[in-house]
C-alpha positions as CSV (number, residue, x, y, z in Angstrom):
1,M,128.3,45.0,94.4
2,N,126.7,46.2,97.6
3,F,127.5,49.1,99.9
4,K,128.7,46.8,102.8
5,E,131.0,44.6,100.6
6,I,132.8,47.7,99.0
7,L,133.1,49.8,102.3
8,T,134.6,46.8,104.7
9,P,138.1,46.4,105.2
10,P,140.6,45.4,104.3
11,K,140.8,47.3,100.9
12,T,143.3,49.1,98.9
13,I,142.1,52.6,97.7
14,A,144.5,54.4,95.6
15,V,143.2,58.2,96.4
16,I,144.0,60.4,93.3
17,G,145.3,63.7,94.2
18,L,145.9,63.2,97.6
19,S,147.8,65.7,99.2
20,D,150.4,66.1,102.1
21,K,148.7,69.2,103.5
22,P,146.6,68.1,106.6
23,A,144.4,70.8,106.2
24,R,142.7,69.5,102.7
25,P,139.8,67.4,102.5
26,S,142.0,64.5,100.4
27,Y,143.7,64.3,103.4
28,Q,141.4,64.4,106.0
29,V,139.3,61.4,104.0
30,A,142.2,59.3,103.4
31,A,143.3,59.8,107.0
32,Y,140.2,58.2,108.1
33,L,140.0,55.7,105.8
34,Q,143.5,54.4,107.0
35,N,142.3,54.6,110.4
36,Q,139.2,52.7,109.5
37,G,141.7,49.9,108.9
38,F,141.9,50.5,104.7
39,K,144.9,50.3,102.7
40,I,145.8,53.7,101.2
41,I,147.9,54.4,97.9
42,P,148.6,57.8,97.1
43,V,148.6,59.1,93.8
44,N,150.5,63.0,93.7
45,P,153.1,63.6,91.8
46,A,154.4,66.7,93.9
47,V,154.6,64.6,97.3
48,D,157.0,61.8,98.0
49,K,154.8,60.2,100.7
50,V,151.7,61.0,102.7
51,L,150.0,59.6,105.7
52,G,153.3,57.3,106.0
53,E,152.7,55.6,102.7
54,K,154.8,56.3,99.3
55,S,153.0,58.2,96.8
56,Y,152.8,57.3,92.7
57,S,152.9,59.8,90.2
58,S,149.9,58.2,88.8
59,I,147.6,55.2,88.8
60,T,149.9,53.4,86.0
61,A,153.2,54.0,88.4
62,I,151.4,51.8,91.2
63,P,153.2,48.2,91.2
64,D,151.4,45.5,89.5
65,D,151.3,43.2,92.5
66,I,149.3,46.1,94.6
67,K,145.6,45.0,93.9
68,I,143.6,48.0,93.9
69,D,139.9,47.7,94.9
70,I,138.7,51.3,94.8
71,V,140.1,54.7,93.4
72,D,138.9,57.6,95.2
73,I,139.3,60.4,93.0
74,F,140.2,64.0,94.3
75,R,140.8,65.8,91.0
76,N,138.8,68.5,89.3
77,S,135.8,66.9,87.5
78,E,137.6,67.5,83.7
79,A,140.7,65.4,84.8
80,V,138.1,62.2,85.5
81,P,138.1,60.8,81.6
82,A,142.0,60.7,81.4
83,I,142.2,59.0,84.7
84,I,139.5,56.3,83.7
85,E,141.2,56.2,80.5
86,E,144.7,55.4,82.7
87,I,142.6,52.5,84.6
88,I,141.1,51.0,81.6
89,S,144.9,50.8,79.8
90,L,145.9,49.0,83.2
91,R,143.4,46.3,82.4
92,I,141.6,46.6,85.9
93,K,138.4,47.3,87.1
94,P,138.4,48.9,90.6
95,F,135.5,50.6,92.0
96,I,135.5,54.2,91.3
97,W,134.8,56.7,94.1
98,M,134.4,60.2,92.7
99,Q,134.2,62.4,95.9
100,E,132.1,65.4,96.7
101,G,131.9,67.7,93.9
102,V,134.0,65.6,91.1
103,I,131.2,65.4,88.5
104,S,132.1,63.7,85.5
105,P,129.3,62.0,83.2
106,K,131.8,61.2,80.6
107,G,134.2,59.8,83.0
108,Q,131.3,57.8,84.8
109,S,130.0,56.3,81.4
110,L,133.3,55.4,80.4
111,A,134.2,53.5,83.6
112,Q,130.5,51.5,83.3
113,Q,131.4,50.9,79.5
114,N,134.2,49.0,81.1
115,D,132.5,47.7,83.6
116,M,133.3,49.4,86.5
117,S,131.0,50.6,89.3
118,V,131.1,54.3,89.8
119,V,129.8,56.7,93.0
120,M,129.9,59.8,91.7
121,N,129.6,63.5,94.0
122,F,129.3,61.6,97.5
123,C,132.3,61.5,100.2
124,M,133.2,58.5,100.9
125,K,134.4,59.6,104.9
126,K,130.9,60.6,105.0
127,V,129.0,58.0,103.7
128,L,131.3,55.6,105.7
129,Q,130.3,57.5,108.8
130,D,126.7,57.4,108.3
131,Y,126.8,53.5,107.6
132,Y,128.7,53.3,111.0
133,N,126.1,55.4,112.7
134,H,123.0,53.9,111.5
135,S,124.1,50.4,110.6
136,D,121.9,49.0,112.9
137,K,118.9,50.6,111.3
138,I,119.4,50.5,107.7
139,G,119.5,46.9,106.9
140,P,120.8,45.8,103.2
141,F,122.9,48.4,102.0
142,K,122.9,50.1,98.6
143,L,125.2,52.8,97.0
144,P,124.2,56.1,97.0
C-alpha cells in the first residue's frame, strides 16, 4: 500500500488515546483529519464524545460493522504491544500509525508479523500537510 492510497479520504481512523481537550495534540490531529474528510472514531475510556463522535472504551468495543482502515496511536510506547494484541484479536488488518514520539519496535514487529503495515514516530497531520503542500512535486508517494 502506498502513501497516497493510505492517506486519501474517505478512510476511517480509530484514534487511540484521543483527548477531548482542544490543547492536546491528539485532539488537534484528529480535528485536522476530520476536516480533511476522514471519519474519526475516538478510543478513550475516559470520555463519552470527542469532535461530535461517540468515544469507545477500547478498540474491541467498536462495533463490528465499522470498518477501521487506520489505527492512529496516541498512547505511551509501552502500551502499544497490548493495543496491537487487541487489534489481532479482532482479526482485522488496519494500517497502524504510531504518532510522533510513540516508538515501539515490539509493537511494530507484532503488527508486521500479523500482516499489518506500520508507520512509527511520525505525526499524521504533519505528513498530510507536507503531502498537500508538495503533492505536485513529489510524484509517487512512499511511506516515511
